[in-house]
C-alpha angles and dihedrals in degrees: 000000000000122000143138111277114204123214116239113283095257095055125081111256111197096183128086094258096107092051092047089049091054092047091050092049091052098044111031107005090247126128146197119245140214122238090259091052091050089050091052092046092050091045090054088054094050097262135113123221107237101179147332115228115200117219131201088259127063095271128079131209109247111205122197141162135200111282 
């Protein structure tokens, strides 16, 4: 999966993720997530987050495997 991964709320986040998050909340009730939130979401679905690979763009590659 590829998605924007936000930094925790208390860390500076220079990418557009926070603005995209706000736009998604306003328009489609979606949201961007932090690495910890992706891990929890994957865990709930029976997967384990193995790593997050940053790219040169604003999205990251989120790697997981069955738990």
